[in-house]
Structure formats: C-alpha cells, structure tokens
C-alpha positions, 0 to 999 in steps of 0.5 A: 783609198784611205791609208795611214802609217801604223808605227807599231807595224811600220807599214801603211795600212788601209782604213777603208778595208772591208775586213777592218772597217773604221770604228763606229760608236755602237748606240743602243736606244731603248724605250724606257718609260711610257705614260699613256694614261694620264694627261697633265698640265705642266707646272707654271713657273719662270725657273726650273725646279725638280718639284715641277710636273714629271713625266707621270704627272707627279710633283714629288721632287724626291721621286726619281723617274728612271734609275736604280733603287738603293735602300729607301730610294725609289724610281718609277722605272728601274734600269740597272745600267742607268749610269750608261745613259748618253742622251734622253729623248722625250716625245709628248703630245701637246693638246689644249681646248683652244689655241695657245702658243705657250712654250714648254720646257723640259729639264732632266735632273740627275743625282747619285746614290750613296751605298746606303741609299742616301741621295745627293741633291738633284743636279740640272743635267740638260734643259730644252724648250719648244714653243708650238701650236696647241696640238702638236707632237713635241720632241725634246732631245736632252742633251744634243751632245754625245760627249759620253755617258752621264754616269748618274744613278737616278734621273728626273724628267720634269716639264714647266710652262713659263706663261699663264694661258687659258686654256693651259696646254696639256701633255699626254702620250709621253715616251721617254727613250734613253740612248746608251 
C-alpha cells in the first residue's frame, strides 16, 4: 500500500486507491499526414536544411507540412491545435533497385506565425537518422523526450541522405503521427 501525508487535510492518504488512482499523462496520438502516392529520393547533402525533400516530395522551404494557416502562409495539412504537439513519429518504406545502406536523416523544423501571417524563420526542433538495408520500414520518433508541448504554429518534416549512392534510396508510404 502506497501512502503519503497530505498537509492540507493533515491525514495519511492512499495513492494506490481505486477511487483516486495516481495521475497519468493522457496521450492522444493521431495520424496527421499520409503520402501514399509519390515515392521520392531524399535530398543529397551533408547538413540539414528546410529546403530538403519533405514528406510530400517538395523542396519548397517556405511551405509548412503541418500547422495552422494565417494570412498568406499555407500548410499541406491544417491542424488547428498544432501548438499542442509533443512528439512526431514518421514511418516510411525505404526501397531501391539494388542494395544500399545509405543513412537517411529526418529533421523536424518549426516556426511561429505573427497575427498577420508573417512567418518567423525555421528552427530545428529535432533530428534523427537511421541506416538500414535497401528495403526496410524506417521509424523516426522526433524527439524522444516528452518534456512538454512544442508550442509552434507550423512544422516542416524533411529528409536527406548524406552519401551519394547508386541506386539512390527512395521513400514511399509515408505516415506522420503527432502525439498531443
């Protein structure tokens, strides 16, 4: 039996009580973006950049993948409570016509929007990488810590490979889950 002293009531109280259980963090994980149609080759670079290939195969660094829309700013997937996101999980199928073990890097960028829609510059929120065989399902959990909500208005998820390879790896069947 787990008990603690409650200074407000002046009594010892059970914490493993069925009526009053220990508090838990309520997590809500949603599928927020899917790209089933267009396989693409991640950008070839040695450093991270918002202009790398995103989850939809675009290299337009001004475009957000997930977030709110204010003024002239746009987002591929509009989520009114994007500020509540705590973690992003990206699944992708990696394919190639031959064997290659090039590492794939996934980076999440975030930015705020002014009330008139003027965006701030992208900030690196989290980055991870995975090196795997030519045909493999990749899983990127960004970030691994659940310290709190991110608090940003828009997010951009991009991929890069740091080694030239022939054949170049392709990503397809992308799923993006957001944990709130």
